[in-house]
N, C-alpha and C positions, 0 to 999 in steps of 0.2 A: 502495498499499499503505500502510495506517494506519501510526503510528510505533509502537504496540506490537506489533505483527507484527516490524518490522525490526527491535526490539531482541529479541523472542524469537527470532528466525532467528539473531541473532550469538550470544546464550547460547548456544543448542543447540550451534553452530559451536566455541563456548570447550568446551563439555564436550565433543564430538568429539575436540579434539582433547587436549584433558587427558586422557581413556580411553585413547586411542591411544600418547601417551607413555607411559601407565601400562603399557601391553599392550605395548609394545615395549621397556620396561626392565624389565618383570616375564621376560619372554622371551629375554634376555640375562644375567638372574642366575640362571636354570632351567638353563641352558645351562651356566652357568660350574662352578654348583654339581654340575651333572649330570657335568661332565669333572672336576673336581677327587673327586668318590667314585669313579670308575670308574678312576683315574689310581693311585690307592693299593690295589687291589686286587690279587693275585698275578696272576691271566690278565689279561694288558693288550692281548689282540689285538684286541677291541673298539675298544680308546683309540687304538692303533696302526693299524689298519687303514682306522676310521672307517665298518665295517659289523657290523652294518646302521645304514641311515641313521635318524635319529631326527628325523619331520617336527615333532614339536612344538613345538619352539624356535623354528624357521622360520618356523611359522603363527604364531607368537604378534607375531613381529616385521613380517611382512609384514601381518596385520591390524591392529598401533598404525599400519603406514604408511599403510593403505587411509584409515583414522578420520582419521588427521592431515590428510591429502589430503581428504576431503570437509569436514572443519573449516576448513580456510584458503579453502575454496571458498565455503562457506555463511558466512562471514566476509567473503570479498571481493562476494558477490552483496548481503549487508546490507548494507553499507558503500556500494556502486554507487548500488543503491536510494533510500538515506536523501540521498545528494550529488544523483544526477539524476532521482528520483522526485518 
């Protein structure tokens, strides 16, 4: 593989890591804001029982971890090809 392709692969891996971390922390902050707003309401049944489930926060966090994993794999592959390629 040419050196330019390896550099591009590693840059894309870094972008995936940054986007994944951004999505993960965005999901955490959205979850925090949601539960802070719902705990201040008069009817806190949803807050206490946790029903109905809100999948949006977990999906942002899971997508963030998937993107971070893909980014790490891309960085490792790019590094391995540049060392042994």
